C-alpha positions in Angstrom: 20.2 6.5 -35.5 19.2 7.6 -31.8 19.8 5.6 -28.7 17.3 4.3 -26.5 16.4 6.1 -23.6 17.8 4.4 -20.3 15.7 2.7 -18.1 14.9 5.0 -14.7 15.6 3.8 -11.4 11.7 4.0 -10.6 11.0 2.0 -13.6 13.6 -0.8 -12.8 12.0 -0.7 -9.1 8.5 -1.1 -10.5 9.8 -3.9 -13.0 11.6 -6.0 -10.3 8.4 -5.6 -8.3 6.4 -6.9 -11.1 8.6 -9.8 -11.8 8.6 -10.9 -8.2 4.7 -11.0 -7.8 4.4 -12.6 -11.5 6.6 -15.3 -10.2 4.0 -16.0 -7.5 1.1 -16.6 -10.0 1.1 -20.3 -10.2 1.1 -20.3 -6.2 -1.7 -17.8 -6.1 -3.6 -19.4 -9.0 -3.3 -22.9 -6.9 -4.8 -21.0 -3.7 -7.5 -19.6 -6.0 -8.6 -22.9 -6.9 -8.4 -24.5 -3.5 -10.7 -21.4 -2.3 -13.0 -22.2 -5.2 -13.0 -25.9 -4.4 -13.9 -24.9 -0.6 -16.6 -22.8 -1.3 -18.3 -25.4 -3.8 -17.8 -28.2 -1.1 -19.4 -25.9 1.4 -22.3 -25.2 -1.1 -22.7 -29.0 -1.6 -22.8 -29.7 2.2 -25.3 -27.2 3.0 -22.9 -24.9 5.1 -24.4 -21.9 7.0 -24.8 -18.7 5.4 -21.8 -17.2 7.8 -19.7 -20.3 6.2 -20.7 -19.6 2.9 -20.0 -15.6 3.2 -16.7 -16.4 4.6 -15.7 -18.9 1.7 -17.1 -16.5 -0.9 -15.0 -13.6 0.6 -11.7 -15.8 0.7 -12.5 -16.8 -3.0 -12.9 -13.1 -3.8 -9.6 -12.1 -2.2 -7.8 -15.3 -3.9 -9.2 -14.1 -7.2 -8.0 -10.4 -6.7 -4.4 -11.7 -5.6 -4.2 -13.9 -8.9 -5.5 -11.2 -11.1 -3.1 -8.8 -9.6 -0.3 -11.2 -10.5 -1.5 -11.7 -13.8 -1.3 -8.1 -14.7 1.9 -7.8 -13.1 3.1 -10.4 -15.5 1.8 -8.7 -18.2 3.7 -5.5 -17.2 6.9 -7.6 -16.5 6.8 -9.2 -20.1 6.7 -5.8 -21.6 10.3 -5.0 -20.0 11.5 -2.2 -17.7 11.4 0.2 -20.5 7.7 -0.1 -21.0 7.1 1.6 -17.7 8.5 4.8 -18.9 7.9 4.9 -22.8 4.5 4.7 -24.0 5.4 3.9 -27.6 7.5 0.7 -26.3 4.7 -0.2 -24.0 2.1 0.2 -27.1 4.6 -2.1 -29.4 5.1 -4.5 -26.2 1.4 -4.9 -26.1 1.0 -6.4 -29.5 3.4 -9.2 -28.7 2.2 -12.9 -28.2 3.6 -13.3 -24.6 2.1 -9.8 -23.4 -1.2 -10.5 -25.2 -1.5 -13.9 -23.7 -1.4 -12.6 -20.1 -3.6 -9.9 -21.1 -6.0 -12.2 -21.9 -5.4 -14.4 -18.8 -5.7 -11.1 -16.7 -9.0 -10.1 -18.2 -10.4 -13.6 -17.7 -9.6 -13.4 -14.0 -10.8 -10.0 -13.7 -14.2 -11.0 -15.5 -14.5 -14.3 -13.3 -13.6 -12.2 -9.9 -16.5 -9.7 -10.8 -19.1 -12.1 -11.6 -18.2 -13.8 -8.4 -18.5 -10.6 -6.6 -22.0 -10.1 -7.9 -23.4 -13.4 -7.8 -21.0 -15.8 -5.9 -20.9 -14.1 -2.2 -23.8 -15.0 0.0 -25.3 -11.9 1.5 -25.9 -12.2 5.2 -28.9 -10.6 6.3 -28.8 -7.3 8.1 -28.6 -7.2 11.9 -30.7 -5.1 13.7 -29.5 -2.3 15.4 -30.6 -3.1 19.1 -30.3 -6.8 20.6 -33.8 -8.6 20.9 -35.4 -7.8 24.4 -34.0 -4.2 24.8 -35.8 -0.9 24.7 -34.8 0.0 21.3 -35.8 -3.4 19.5 -39.1 -3.7 17.5 -40.3 -6.5 19.4 -40.1 -4.5 22.8 -42.0 -1.6 21.4 -44.5 -3.8 19.9 -45.3 -5.6 23.4 -45.5 -2.3 25.2 
């Protein structure tokens, strides 16, 4: 019977980093929920476009962080050997805990992409020159 290949120092370091990030999942998830509540409150209160844009960007950032933490938890659940051995990683991906993290991470990824497409308010483009200056459209029309 062949011995299992030892874990490389690089894989152990990546695993430790992923375990640390996965440990912050609950905190990051709470931040994302708070950012979503802030955005929904701003929408309900008729906030300015700039405020809605900022709140949308904050939610995007929070969703990105929590999604990365979920993917880190998925990799961490596979174990340190999963970073080096593709067969081991493939087998680990079929276990219940890893599948649960995969579904959560993909749900968050879909939520973030949907938010990026429809949830961030687009600000109107600012003109290149300030109104009333020689390069502005108003000054060329009046001239």
